[in-house]
N, C-alpha and C positions, 0 to 999 in steps of 0.2 A: 649331778645326776649319778647315782651309785646303780651299777649295772652288775648284777649276781648271776655267776656261771650256773647253770642247772644243767647236768647229765641227764638224759632220759634214756633210761632202760625199761623200757616197756615194749609190748608187743605194739607194732606198727599201728594197729587198729584203735590205739587208746591214744591220742593226740588231743585232748580237749583244750580250749582257751588259746589255740595259737593265732596269736595276730597276723603273722605272716606266714603263710605258709609256703610249699615248695613251689608253687605254681608263680610266686611274687620273686623267686630267684630269677640272677642274671647269670648265664654262660661267665666262669671265672677267667676263663681265656683271653688275654687282651686288657684285663682290668688291673688294677694297681695290688692285686693281691694274689698270693698262692698260699694253698693250704693243704696240709696232710696231718695225717694222725697215726702213730705207732699203739697198736692194742696190744697189750701183755695181759694174759688170763693165766691164772694161777688157783689151783684147789685149796680148800679149805685148810690144809696142812703148810701149804706156801710151794707145793711142786709145781713147776711150770707144766701150762697145758698146751697153750699156744701163742703165738705171734703172729698177728695179722696187720697190713696195714691199708688205710684209705686215703685217697686222694680228692680232694673237693673240687667238682667239677661246677658248681654254682656257689653264687654267694648274694646277699641282700646289698642291695645298692642304697644304704639308708645310712646316715651319720651316726646312728647306733653301734654300728659295726667299729668305727674309728673310736668314739667313747667307749666301746668294751677294750680295746686294744689299748688305748693309752692308761688304763690300769696296770698294765703289766710292763716292766720291766724290759729294756731292749736288751737282749742276750749277746747281740752285736751287729754292725752293719756289713754285708756281703755284698759282693758285685757280681751280678748275673747277667750276662748277655749286654754289657756294657751299661745296665742300668744298676742303681744302689737299692739295697734295702733293707729295712729294720727287720731283724729275727726276732720273734716271740715264741715262747713256749708256754701253753697251758698245760698241767697236769691235773687232771681228772681222776679220782680214785673212789669205786662203788662196790660193795659187797652185795651179792646177788642172795636174797632172802629166800628164795625157792627156785625150784627146778623151773628154767624157762628157755626164752631166747634172749641173746644181747644183741642189741641193734647200736652200733657205735660209729657210725659214718657221717653222723650230724652233730654238728654245735648248735645248742640252742643258749640263749641269754636270756636273764630275767630283767624286764623293764620295770620303769618305776611304778607301774599300775599291776605289778605281779605278773603280767601277759608274758607268756613263753614266745620268743621270736628266733625263728632259724635264721641263724645269719650264713654258715656252711654248710653245706650238703656235697657229700659224696655218693656213689652208688651204694644203694641198699644192699648191705649183707648182714647176714647175721650168723650166730654161733648158739650154741646149745649148751645153757651154764647148768651146773648143779646150784642147790642149797649151800652157801658157805663160800662158793668162788668167789675171788676177787679180782675183778678188772682194774686196769691202769691204764689210761688214754691219755699220750703226749701227743698235742695239737702242736704243730709249727706253724707258725703263721710268718709269710713273710710281706711286707707293705711296702711298696716303692717309695724311696724317701724322693721330695720333690726338689 
């Protein structure tokens, strides 16, 4: 099953056809995952505008998460609190076509039926973007090694 990453940079009120919404997510604390995102925003000329971060507080307890992660190489194995974790990074880049808001504390994937599926979610935070701005989001995801 091929799962494709979709980066949603739309207003919070525009989220059609999401299979699993925010209410389906479980607290990430105590799970086999840890996820965070580093968000870099540059203007149309490449000048750095801002850098922010987000930490996922919830995740989707569904096999689609592991299926998605298995598509990415393990960057390294790390040990944290006496447990071993695979570290993977997903880099997403989006050019903003118009002045608007950026919402980037959620990671969506697309399932085989072209439905958007929310797999990791953090606190909603938004920032203003101008037409031509480019955001790069680096998701770092740890998954406990059994």
